[in-house]
N, C-alpha and C positions, 0 to 999 in steps of 0.2 A: 505427204501433201495433205493439205486440208480439202476435205470435200467441199464443193461450193454448194451452199444451199440457196435454192431458188426462193426469191421473195414472192409470196402470194400477192396476186393483183388486187387493187382495191383503192379506196380513197383514204386520205388522212382526214383527221378531224378538221384540221386547218382548212382544207380544200372544201370540205362540206360546209363549214361556216362561211367561207367566201361565196359559195354558191348561193346559200340561204340569203346573205346580205344583198347580192345582185337580184335575186328574186323579189325581195322586200322593197327595194327602190324601184323596180319595174311596176310593182303592184301599187305603190304609193303614187306614182305618176299616172298610171292607167286608170285606177278606180275613179278619181274625180272627173277624168275626161269621159268615161262611160256614163257616169251619172248626168253630165250635162248633155250628152247625147241623148240619153232616155228622156230627159225633160223637154228637150226640143221636140222629140217624137211625140210625146204625149200631148204637148201644146198644139202641135200640128193636127194631131187626131182630133182635138177639141174643136179646133178651126174648121175642120172639114164637116165635123157634126153641126156647127153652127150654120154654115153653107148649106148643107142638105136640109136643116130644118127651116132655113129662109126660104128655100125652094119649095118645101111642103106648104109654107104659110102662103106663098104665092099661089099655089095650086088651090088652096083652100079659098083664098080671096077671089080667085078666077070663078069659082062656083057660087060663092056666097055674096060676093061684091063687097066684103067687108072682112076686116081681121077680127071684128068683135066676135065673141063666142069662143076664142081659142084661150085655153088656161094650160096649165102645166099637165094636167091629165090628158087634155085633147092633143097636146103637142106630142106626148108619149106614144099616142096612136098614129100620128101623122108622119114621123120620122124615126129613123134607128138612131140611137145615141150609144154608140160604142163606148165612148169616154166614160160616160154615167155607168153602163153596165159593167165597166172594168174598175168602178169605184175611184176614178181619177177627178172627175168633174161632175157637177150637178148642173143641167142646162134647164133653165126657166125662161118663161116669156112674160112679158109685160105689154098690154095693149092699152095704152093711155088714150087713144082716139080710134074711131072707126077705121082710119086709113093710116094708122101708124103702128109699128110693133118694135120692141127691142128684145132681142135674145141674149141671155147672159150665161156664160160657162164659168162657174165659180168653183175653185178647187175644194176637194173635199178636206174637211179638217182632219189631219192626222194622216192623210194619205201622200203618196209620193210627191204631188204637186202642191202641197200645203204651203202658204206664203209666196206662191208664185204670181198672183194677182188674177183678178178676173178678166175674161174675154168678153166683148159685146159686139154685136152686129145688129143692125137696124135696117128698116125698110129702104132707106136711102143708099145702103151700101157701105155705110161708115163703120169702120172696124176699129176698135180700141183694145189695148191690152195694158192694164195697170196704168191707165192714163195717157199712154203713148198711142198716137195716131197710126193707123195702118199696120198694127200687130208687129211693130219693129221692136227688136230686141235691144 
């Protein structure tokens, strides 16, 4: 009688190739979804920064009775700008009149939000994103 040789456990090359193909398909679907989720999160962070800076502008105007005198350097001292600290957006302020201001979050060139469009917020509460009212996608 022939002795039975036990087969060593393991995977064949075909089984490994199928597993790699399945992982590649899952990664191809998951990566774009993750990038979209990240961009929405970064945009929301910039929106929160704009709202925080608008509150700081209102506090400034409550003391000075005007928005005049606030520039980008002053704005940096008035409010925390997390999206700017993380190099995603640059937040700037424009004060065209003593009782008006516009805050703008512009994506950093070459950053993760490059090409996403600027966000704006003004003293009347008007919000825009890439020309769409209300920060709508």
